[in-house]
Backbone and ligand atoms as CSV (ligand in chain L), in Angstrom:
chain,resi,resn,atom,element,x,y,z
A,1,MET,N,N,0.873,-1.277,0.056
A,1,MET,CA,C,0.042,-0.026,0.024
A,1,MET,C,C,0.745,1.294,-0.033
A,2,SER,N,N,2.157,1.137,0.406
A,2,SER,CA,C,2.929,2.328,0.462
A,2,SER,C,C,3.113,3.077,-0.868
A,3,GLN,N,N,3.003,2.294,-1.975
A,3,GLN,CA,C,3.240,2.930,-3.178
A,3,GLN,C,C,1.856,3.596,-3.738
A,4,SER,N,N,0.888,3.569,-2.893
A,4,SER,CA,C,-0.428,4.081,-3.459
A,4,SER,C,C,-0.467,5.540,-3.227
A,5,LEU,N,N,0.321,6.114,-2.318
A,5,LEU,CA,C,0.439,7.635,-2.163
A,5,LEU,C,C,1.898,8.073,-2.186
A,6,SER,N,N,2.141,9.099,-3.047
A,6,SER,CA,C,3.389,9.620,-3.163
A,6,SER,C,C,3.214,11.197,-3.146
A,7,PHE,N,N,4.238,11.894,-2.711
A,7,PHE,CA,C,4.122,13.402,-2.753
A,7,PHE,C,C,5.370,14.083,-2.895
A,8,ASP,N,N,5.322,15.358,-3.384
A,8,ASP,CA,C,6.475,16.286,-3.608
A,8,ASP,C,C,6.209,17.500,-2.655
A,9,ALA,N,N,6.822,17.484,-1.463
A,9,ALA,CA,C,6.619,18.486,-0.563
A,9,ALA,C,C,6.985,20.004,-0.973
A,10,ALA,N,N,7.954,19.986,-1.885
A,10,ALA,CA,C,8.554,21.298,-2.307
A,10,ALA,C,C,7.442,21.920,-3.359
A,11,ASN,N,N,6.875,21.020,-4.065
A,11,ASN,CA,C,5.794,21.730,-5.136
A,11,ASN,C,C,4.495,21.352,-4.659
A,12,ARG,N,N,4.209,20.798,-3.346
A,12,ARG,CA,C,2.939,20.619,-2.781
A,12,ARG,C,C,2.013,19.835,-3.762
A,13,THR,N,N,2.589,18.771,-4.270
A,13,THR,CA,C,1.701,17.989,-5.074
A,13,THR,C,C,1.661,16.542,-4.441
A,14,VAL,N,N,0.568,15.893,-4.560
A,14,VAL,CA,C,0.299,14.512,-4.133
A,14,VAL,C,C,-0.474,13.599,-5.146
A,15,THR,N,N,0.059,12.520,-5.247
A,15,THR,CA,C,-0.510,11.575,-6.215
A,15,THR,C,C,-1.060,10.302,-5.517
A,16,LEU,N,N,-2.176,10.008,-5.699
A,16,LEU,CA,C,-2.988,8.830,-4.996
A,16,LEU,C,C,-3.502,8.003,-6.008
A,17,THR,N,N,-3.247,6.679,-5.830
A,17,THR,CA,C,-3.723,5.520,-6.666
A,17,THR,C,C,-4.717,4.773,-5.928
A,18,MET,N,N,-5.835,4.724,-6.303
A,18,MET,CA,C,-6.878,3.978,-5.753
A,18,MET,C,C,-7.386,2.844,-6.809
A,19,VAL,N,N,-7.236,1.634,-6.337
A,19,VAL,CA,C,-7.516,0.490,-7.086
A,19,VAL,C,C,-8.797,-0.147,-6.536
A,20,ALA,N,N,-9.827,-0.180,-7.468
A,20,ALA,CA,C,-11.056,-0.558,-7.063
A,20,ALA,C,C,-11.281,-2.057,-7.300
A,21,ASN,N,N,-12.046,-2.683,-6.371
A,21,ASN,CA,C,-12.375,-4.066,-6.639
A,21,ASN,C,C,-11.337,-4.928,-6.592
A,22,VAL,N,N,-10.364,-4.772,-5.536
A,22,VAL,CA,C,-9.232,-5.743,-5.366
A,22,VAL,C,C,-9.735,-7.065,-5.050
A,23,PRO,N,N,-9.336,-8.088,-5.661
A,23,PRO,CA,C,-9.723,-9.389,-5.423
A,23,PRO,C,C,-9.124,-9.967,-4.043
A,24,GLY,N,N,-9.754,-10.903,-3.625
A,24,GLY,CA,C,-9.256,-11.686,-2.273
A,24,GLY,C,C,-9.564,-10.912,-1.098
A,25,THR,N,N,-10.467,-9.786,-1.072
A,25,THR,CA,C,-11.069,-9.228,0.101
A,25,THR,C,C,-12.454,-9.653,0.287
A,26,PRO,N,N,-12.970,-9.423,1.553
A,26,PRO,CA,C,-14.294,-9.878,1.793
A,26,PRO,C,C,-15.340,-9.288,0.863
A,27,SER,N,N,-15.117,-8.058,0.412
A,27,SER,CA,C,-16.134,-7.446,-0.410
A,27,SER,C,C,-15.567,-6.963,-1.861
A,28,ASP,N,N,-16.314,-6.991,-2.829
A,28,ASP,CA,C,-15.895,-6.539,-4.138
A,28,ASP,C,C,-15.847,-4.909,-4.053
A,29,PHE,N,N,-16.705,-4.480,-3.139
A,29,PHE,CA,C,-16.794,-3.037,-2.984
A,29,PHE,C,C,-15.746,-2.387,-2.181
A,30,ASN,N,N,-14.524,-2.463,-2.642
A,30,ASN,CA,C,-13.257,-1.929,-1.792
A,30,ASN,C,C,-12.400,-0.980,-2.735
A,31,TYR,N,N,-11.709,-0.233,-2.099
A,31,TYR,CA,C,-10.504,0.507,-2.746
A,31,TYR,C,C,-9.155,-0.058,-2.039
A,32,ASN,N,N,-8.287,-0.488,-2.819
A,32,ASN,CA,C,-7.038,-1.002,-2.313
A,32,ASN,C,C,-7.294,-2.036,-1.254
A,33,GLY,N,N,-8.349,-2.809,-1.401
A,33,GLY,CA,C,-8.642,-3.764,-0.420
A,33,GLY,C,C,-9.351,-3.356,0.852
A,34,TYR,N,N,-9.705,-2.176,1.024
A,34,TYR,CA,C,-10.237,-1.626,2.272
A,34,TYR,C,C,-11.711,-1.178,2.079
A,35,THR,N,N,-12.608,-1.308,3.083
A,35,THR,CA,C,-13.894,-0.957,2.971
A,35,THR,C,C,-14.355,0.097,4.128
A,36,ASN,N,N,-15.562,0.610,4.021
A,36,ASN,CA,C,-16.243,1.302,5.156
A,36,ASN,C,C,-15.336,2.350,5.886
A,37,GLY,N,N,-14.495,3.082,5.214
A,37,GLY,CA,C,-13.808,4.169,5.873
A,37,GLY,C,C,-12.455,3.815,6.442
A,38,ALA,N,N,-12.028,2.489,6.345
A,38,ALA,CA,C,-10.845,1.975,7.087
A,38,ALA,C,C,-9.610,2.397,6.493
A,39,LEU,N,N,-9.711,2.819,5.209
A,39,LEU,CA,C,-8.465,3.495,4.748
A,39,LEU,C,C,-8.569,4.841,4.813
A,40,VAL,N,N,-7.590,5.553,5.289
A,40,VAL,CA,C,-7.699,7.002,5.661
A,40,VAL,C,C,-6.699,7.869,4.774
A,41,ILE,N,N,-7.127,8.768,4.051
A,41,ILE,CA,C,-6.349,9.429,3.162
A,41,ILE,C,C,-6.383,10.849,3.751
A,42,THR,N,N,-5.118,11.458,3.895
A,42,THR,CA,C,-4.973,12.698,4.554
A,42,THR,C,C,-4.183,13.495,3.567
A,43,VAL,N,N,-4.724,14.779,3.206
A,43,VAL,CA,C,-4.085,15.696,2.342
A,43,VAL,C,C,-4.146,17.033,2.930
A,44,PRO,N,N,-3.025,17.872,2.901
A,44,PRO,CA,C,-2.982,19.241,3.291
A,44,PRO,C,C,-3.829,20.205,2.450
A,45,LYS,N,N,-4.486,21.026,3.008
A,45,LYS,CA,C,-5.213,22.135,2.207
A,45,LYS,C,C,-4.319,22.874,1.186
A,46,GLY,N,N,-4.717,22.994,0.097
A,46,GLY,CA,C,-4.016,23.785,-1.034
A,46,GLY,C,C,-3.053,22.961,-1.878
A,47,TRP,N,N,-2.773,21.760,-1.475
A,47,TRP,CA,C,-1.955,20.877,-2.305
A,47,TRP,C,C,-2.696,20.453,-3.552
A,48,ASP,N,N,-1.835,20.171,-4.581
A,48,ASP,CA,C,-2.494,19.816,-5.894
A,48,ASP,C,C,-2.546,18.200,-5.856
A,49,VAL,N,N,-3.741,17.742,-5.954
A,49,VAL,CA,C,-4.050,16.301,-5.732
A,49,VAL,C,C,-4.259,15.633,-7.134
A,50,THR,N,N,-3.536,14.642,-7.469
A,50,THR,CA,C,-3.905,13.981,-8.726
A,50,THR,C,C,-4.226,12.542,-8.183
A,51,VAL,N,N,-5.428,12.041,-8.725
A,51,VAL,CA,C,-5.958,10.745,-8.405
A,51,VAL,C,C,-6.119,9.877,-9.517
A,52,HIS,N,N,-5.401,8.731,-9.352
A,52,HIS,CA,C,-5.537,7.609,-10.418
A,52,HIS,C,C,-6.592,6.605,-9.922
A,53,CYS,N,N,-7.671,6.562,-10.701
A,53,CYS,CA,C,-8.957,5.704,-10.311
A,53,CYS,C,C,-8.810,4.530,-11.205
A,54,ASN,N,N,-8.350,3.474,-10.767
A,54,ASN,CA,C,-8.201,2.225,-11.552
A,54,ASN,C,C,-9.099,1.104,-11.161
A,55,ASP,N,N,-9.619,0.353,-12.148
A,55,ASP,CA,C,-10.326,-0.852,-11.719
A,55,ASP,C,C,-9.312,-1.965,-11.795
A,56,ASP,N,N,-9.492,-2.777,-10.785
A,56,ASP,CA,C,-8.557,-4.024,-10.818
A,56,ASP,C,C,-8.650,-4.858,-12.241
A,57,PRO,N,N,-7.654,-5.309,-12.734
A,57,PRO,CA,C,-7.742,-6.103,-13.916
A,57,PRO,C,C,-8.740,-7.267,-13.818
A,58,ALA,N,N,-8.817,-7.710,-12.533
A,58,ALA,CA,C,-9.755,-8.866,-12.330
A,58,ALA,C,C,-10.986,-8.436,-11.707
A,59,ALA,N,N,-11.307,-7.119,-11.759
A,59,ALA,CA,C,-12.570,-6.633,-11.140
A,59,ALA,C,C,-13.885,-7.305,-11.635
A,60,THR,N,N,-14.779,-7.552,-10.816
A,60,THR,CA,C,-16.028,-7.924,-11.173
A,60,THR,C,C,-16.891,-7.008,-11.536
A,61,TYR,N,N,-16.863,-5.816,-11.109
A,61,TYR,CA,C,-17.792,-4.647,-11.500
A,61,TYR,C,C,-16.948,-3.441,-11.895
A,62,ALA,N,N,-17.766,-2.532,-12.653
A,62,ALA,CA,C,-17.276,-1.246,-12.872
A,62,ALA,C,C,-17.310,-0.385,-11.565
A,63,HIS,N,N,-16.578,0.636,-11.477
A,63,HIS,CA,C,-16.442,1.418,-10.226
A,63,HIS,C,C,-16.189,2.817,-10.662
A,64,SER,N,N,-16.273,3.739,-9.651
A,64,SER,CA,C,-16.120,5.136,-9.892
A,64,SER,C,C,-15.322,5.788,-8.695
A,65,CYS,N,N,-15.006,6.992,-8.779
A,65,CYS,CA,C,-14.093,7.653,-7.788
A,65,CYS,C,C,-14.618,9.200,-7.581
A,66,THR,N,N,-14.952,9.471,-6.385
A,66,THR,CA,C,-15.449,10.948,-6.132
A,66,THR,C,C,-14.980,11.213,-4.584
A,67,VAL,N,N,-14.556,12.457,-4.401
A,67,VAL,CA,C,-14.451,12.852,-2.974
A,67,VAL,C,C,-15.670,13.687,-2.674
A,68,VAL,N,N,-16.425,13.185,-1.661
A,68,VAL,CA,C,-17.663,13.838,-1.299
A,68,VAL,C,C,-17.685,14.215,0.145
A,69,ARG,N,N,-18.724,15.116,0.534
A,69,ARG,CA,C,-18.750,15.659,1.931
A,69,ARG,C,C,-19.198,14.704,2.918
A,70,GLY,N,N,-20.008,13.672,2.583
A,70,GLY,CA,C,-20.608,12.757,3.575
A,70,GLY,C,C,-21.298,11.689,2.893
A,71,PRO,N,N,-21.842,10.796,3.734
A,71,PRO,CA,C,-22.618,9.612,3.231
A,71,PRO,C,C,-23.542,9.896,2.086
A,72,GLU,N,N,-23.506,9.211,1.080
A,72,GLU,CA,C,-24.496,9.261,0.073
A,72,GLU,C,C,-24.517,10.688,-0.644
A,73,ALA,N,N,-23.646,11.544,-0.431
A,73,ALA,CA,C,-23.481,12.780,-1.255
A,73,ALA,C,C,-23.198,12.391,-2.663
A,74,LYS,N,N,-23.758,13.168,-3.628
A,74,LYS,CA,C,-23.608,12.843,-5.026
A,74,LYS,C,C,-22.872,13.826,-5.780
A,75,THR,N,N,-22.381,14.858,-5.114
A,75,THR,CA,C,-21.588,15.977,-5.844
A,75,THR,C,C,-20.142,16.080,-5.214
A,76,PRO,N,N,-19.138,16.391,-5.986
A,76,PRO,CA,C,-17.754,16.392,-5.468
A,76,PRO,C,C,-17.595,17.517,-4.320
A,77,ALA,N,N,-16.836,17.133,-3.375
A,77,ALA,CA,C,-16.518,18.213,-2.287
A,77,ALA,C,C,-15.886,19.377,-2.744
A,78,PHE,N,N,-15.115,19.307,-3.831
A,78,PHE,CA,C,-14.273,20.382,-4.413
A,78,PHE,C,C,-14.438,20.291,-5.780
A,79,PRO,N,N,-14.296,21.539,-6.495
A,79,PRO,CA,C,-14.276,21.427,-7.974
A,79,PRO,C,C,-13.331,20.459,-8.528
A,80,GLY,N,N,-13.705,19.582,-9.349
A,80,GLY,CA,C,-12.772,18.697,-10.034
A,80,GLY,C,C,-12.484,17.357,-9.338
A,81,ALA,N,N,-13.014,17.191,-7.978
A,81,ALA,CA,C,-12.677,16.123,-7.133
A,81,ALA,C,C,-13.468,14.793,-7.414
A,82,SER,N,N,-13.540,14.522,-8.816
A,82,SER,CA,C,-14.281,13.359,-9.254
A,82,SER,C,C,-13.892,12.982,-10.706
A,83,LEU,N,N,-14.052,11.783,-11.062
A,83,LEU,CA,C,-14.206,11.481,-12.408
A,83,LEU,C,C,-15.458,12.214,-12.929
A,84,PRO,N,N,-15.476,12.704,-14.188
A,84,PRO,CA,C,-16.725,13.294,-14.772
A,84,PRO,C,C,-17.927,12.305,-14.775
A,85,ASP,N,N,-19.129,12.948,-14.306
A,85,ASP,CA,C,-20.367,12.062,-14.230
A,85,ASP,C,C,-20.269,10.801,-13.513
A,86,PRO,N,N,-19.833,10.861,-12.275
A,86,PRO,CA,C,-19.698,9.744,-11.398
A,86,PRO,C,C,-20.898,8.841,-11.205
A,87,THR,N,N,-22.003,9.222,-11.396
A,87,THR,CA,C,-23.242,8.396,-11.169
A,87,THR,C,C,-23.692,7.962,-12.554
A,88,GLY,N,N,-23.052,8.370,-13.558
A,88,GLY,CA,C,-23.519,7.984,-14.847
A,88,GLY,C,C,-22.467,7.261,-15.570
A,89,THR,N,N,-21.853,7.962,-16.593
A,89,THR,CA,C,-20.846,7.257,-17.442
A,89,THR,C,C,-19.350,7.298,-16.902
A,90,GLY,N,N,-19.247,7.962,-15.810
A,90,GLY,CA,C,-17.749,8.201,-15.306
A,90,GLY,C,C,-17.433,7.097,-14.546
A,91,PHE,N,N,-17.337,5.823,-15.086
A,91,PHE,CA,C,-16.645,4.709,-14.251
A,91,PHE,C,C,-15.559,4.162,-15.094
A,92,VAL,N,N,-14.918,3.271,-14.310
A,92,VAL,CA,C,-13.812,2.451,-14.896
A,92,VAL,C,C,-14.278,1.051,-14.828
A,93,THR,N,N,-13.945,0.246,-15.921
A,93,THR,CA,C,-14.190,-1.117,-15.974
A,93,THR,C,C,-12.891,-1.892,-15.729
A,94,ALA,N,N,-12.944,-3.203,-15.520
A,94,ALA,CA,C,-11.821,-4.010,-15.302
A,94,ALA,C,C,-10.576,-3.683,-16.122
A,95,GLY,N,N,-9.513,-3.277,-15.403
A,95,GLY,CA,C,-8.302,-2.951,-16.035
A,95,GLY,C,C,-8.117,-1.627,-16.613
A,96,GLU,N,N,-9.274,-0.907,-16.553
A,96,GLU,CA,C,-9.284,0.535,-17.024
A,96,GLU,C,C,-8.770,1.567,-15.963
A,97,LYS,N,N,-8.127,2.625,-16.442
A,97,LYS,CA,C,-7.579,3.628,-15.532
A,97,LYS,C,C,-7.968,4.937,-16.030
A,98,LYS,N,N,-8.445,5.721,-15.013
A,98,LYS,CA,C,-8.682,7.238,-15.352
A,98,LYS,C,C,-8.176,8.013,-14.290
A,99,THR,N,N,-7.920,9.285,-14.575
A,99,THR,CA,C,-7.207,10.319,-13.695
A,99,THR,C,C,-8.088,11.646,-13.601
A,100,PHE,N,N,-7.973,12.089,-12.345
A,100,PHE,CA,C,-8.600,13.422,-12.119
A,100,PHE,C,C,-7.685,14.314,-11.147
A,101,ARG,N,N,-7.809,15.551,-11.173
A,101,ARG,CA,C,-6.863,16.465,-10.446
A,101,ARG,C,C,-7.602,17.538,-9.824
A,102,PHE,N,N,-7.377,17.846,-8.588
A,102,PHE,CA,C,-8.097,18.918,-7.792
A,102,PHE,C,C,-7.110,19.642,-6.886
A,103,THR,N,N,-7.659,20.638,-6.298
A,103,THR,CA,C,-6.926,21.220,-5.103
A,103,THR,C,C,-7.905,21.587,-4.070
A,104,PRO,N,N,-7.924,20.784,-2.877
A,104,PRO,CA,C,-8.793,21.036,-1.913
A,104,PRO,C,C,-8.547,22.371,-0.991
A,105,GLY,N,N,-9.623,23.224,-1.139
A,105,GLY,CA,C,-9.342,24.526,-0.503
A,105,GLY,C,C,-9.585,24.748,1.045
A,106,ALA,N,N,-10.114,23.826,1.624
A,106,ALA,CA,C,-10.510,24.025,2.987
A,106,ALA,C,C,-10.501,22.717,3.713
A,107,PRO,N,N,-10.073,22.647,5.068
A,107,PRO,CA,C,-10.221,21.494,5.812
A,107,PRO,C,C,-11.510,20.891,6.010
A,108,PHE,N,N,-11.588,19.586,5.958
A,108,PHE,CA,C,-12.861,18.888,6.232
A,108,PHE,C,C,-12.514,17.397,6.396
A,109,VAL,N,N,-13.573,16.647,6.765
A,109,VAL,CA,C,-13.479,15.052,6.879
A,109,VAL,C,C,-14.694,14.610,6.060
A,110,GLY,N,N,-14.326,13.941,5.130
A,110,GLY,CA,C,-15.360,13.322,4.199
A,110,GLY,C,C,-15.024,12.046,3.699
A,111,ARG,N,N,-15.443,11.918,2.506
A,111,ARG,CA,C,-15.358,10.390,1.988
A,111,ARG,C,C,-14.640,10.415,0.548
A,112,PHE,N,N,-14.051,9.331,0.241
A,112,PHE,CA,C,-13.653,8.989,-0.991
A,112,PHE,C,C,-14.596,7.845,-1.403
A,113,ALA,N,N,-15.454,8.104,-2.371
A,113,ALA,CA,C,-16.524,7.003,-2.524
A,113,ALA,C,C,-16.785,6.571,-3.943
A,114,CYS,N,N,-17.388,5.401,-4.117
A,114,CYS,CA,C,-17.892,4.994,-5.461
A,114,CYS,C,C,-19.312,5.434,-5.439
A,115,LEU,N,N,-19.673,6.141,-6.349
A,115,LEU,CA,C,-21.124,6.706,-6.513
A,115,LEU,C,C,-22.151,5.848,-7.346
A,116,LEU,N,N,-21.592,4.742,-7.836
A,116,LEU,CA,C,-22.515,3.851,-8.581
A,116,LEU,C,C,-23.390,3.273,-7.589
A,117,ILE,N,N,-24.755,3.077,-7.955
A,117,ILE,CA,C,-25.676,2.688,-7.110
A,117,ILE,C,C,-25.467,1.493,-6.292
A,118,GLY,N,N,-25.445,1.665,-4.961
A,118,GLY,CA,C,-25.376,0.476,-4.056
A,118,GLY,C,C,-24.006,0.307,-3.537
A,119,HIS,N,N,-22.959,0.847,-4.197
A,119,HIS,CA,C,-21.616,0.621,-4.024
A,119,HIS,C,C,-21.101,1.185,-2.559
A,120,GLU,N,N,-21.415,2.598,-2.347
A,120,GLU,CA,C,-21.003,3.295,-1.100
A,120,GLU,C,C,-21.716,2.477,0.015
A,121,SER,N,N,-22.984,2.279,-0.096
A,121,SER,CA,C,-23.794,1.676,1.026
A,121,SER,C,C,-23.193,0.231,1.270
A,122,GLY,N,N,-22.610,-0.435,0.140
A,122,GLY,CA,C,-22.065,-1.670,0.231
A,122,GLY,C,C,-20.625,-1.683,0.988
A,123,GLY,N,N,-20.097,-0.602,1.167
A,123,GLY,CA,C,-18.925,-0.428,1.953
A,123,GLY,C,C,-17.762,0.339,1.188
A,124,MET,N,N,-18.073,0.668,-0.126
A,124,MET,CA,C,-17.177,1.325,-1.019
A,124,MET,C,C,-16.811,2.576,-0.775
A,125,TRP,N,N,-16.027,2.946,0.269
A,125,TRP,CA,C,-15.695,4.177,0.609
A,125,TRP,C,C,-14.554,4.252,1.611
A,126,ALA,N,N,-13.576,5.351,1.449
A,126,ALA,CA,C,-12.497,5.472,2.169
A,126,ALA,C,C,-12.689,6.879,3.000
A,127,THR,N,N,-12.016,7.010,4.076
A,127,THR,CA,C,-12.074,8.290,4.744
A,127,THR,C,C,-11.174,9.197,4.029
A,128,PHE,N,N,-11.617,10.451,3.691
A,128,PHE,CA,C,-10.694,11.415,3.042
A,128,PHE,C,C,-10.773,12.765,3.843
A,129,GLN,N,N,-9.626,13.089,4.361
A,129,GLN,CA,C,-9.642,14.356,5.189
A,129,GLN,C,C,-8.607,15.357,4.585
A,130,VAL,N,N,-8.961,16.593,4.695
A,130,VAL,CA,C,-8.139,17.726,4.276
A,130,VAL,C,C,-7.694,18.440,5.680
A,131,VAL,N,N,-6.397,18.645,5.904
A,131,VAL,CA,C,-5.881,19.264,7.154
A,131,VAL,C,C,-5.142,20.467,6.837
A,132,ASN,N,N,-4.886,21.171,7.738
A,132,ASN,CA,C,-4.264,22.492,7.731
A,132,ASN,C,C,-2.824,22.190,7.962
A,133,GLY,N,N,-1.962,22.193,6.950
A,133,GLY,CA,C,-0.540,21.942,7.149
A,133,GLY,C,C,-0.162,20.424,7.275
A,134,GLY,N,N,1.046,20.069,7.509
A,134,GLY,CA,C,1.590,18.899,7.517
A,134,GLY,C,C,1.937,18.193,6.144
A,135,GLU,N,N,1.919,16.862,6.102
A,135,GLU,CA,C,2.191,16.186,4.878
A,135,GLU,C,C,1.134,15.188,4.544
A,136,PRO,N,N,0.840,14.944,3.180
A,136,PRO,CA,C,-0.022,13.797,2.923
A,136,PRO,C,C,0.422,12.558,3.574
A,137,SER,N,N,-0.634,11.693,3.843
A,137,SER,CA,C,-0.404,10.363,4.462
A,137,SER,C,C,-1.595,9.455,4.005
A,138,LEU,N,N,-1.341,8.113,4.120
A,138,LEU,CA,C,-2.241,7.113,3.824
A,138,LEU,C,C,-2.189,6.141,4.969
A,139,GLY,N,N,-3.241,5.870,5.730
A,139,GLY,CA,C,-3.230,5.038,6.849
A,139,GLY,C,C,-4.452,4.212,6.872
A,140,THR,N,N,-4.618,3.511,8.064
A,140,THR,CA,C,-5.753,2.657,8.160
A,140,THR,C,C,-6.221,2.769,9.664
A,141,LYS,N,N,-7.544,2.491,9.694
A,141,LYS,CA,C,-8.136,2.441,11.106
A,141,LYS,C,C,-9.193,1.287,11.080
A,142,LEU,N,N,-9.532,0.847,12.152
A,142,LEU,CA,C,-10.579,-0.190,12.221
A,142,LEU,C,C,-11.976,0.263,12.252
L,1,CU,CU,CU,-18.093,0.722,-6.949
């Protein structure tokens, strides 16, 4: 998982790779093998965030990627913080990779979620938080 997040502190850029539907985990509705907020992404306010949203080559389902303010929110928390049309055509299918880029302008605690119907409620979301200062990190919680 360590290679899922990298950053350049001098340029305040962070790159996050989220792989949907990783096999061998209890649920197909996971990112990087984690469900229900257990994966915790932390990004400082004002950094340039590039997200690679990849569907695992062996994925069973199509999936999507959006940073949202809370449970079942359907719009991005910040301009550009989503694949385009995340509840419609903005998905990735098995082996497919798409990228989006945004700059979070204010601290908050929200979610990185799949907005395809039934996926977030099935556990497909990570915790996404924006903090004042510090460095980006990727962690886990129970
Ligand atoms: Cu999904």
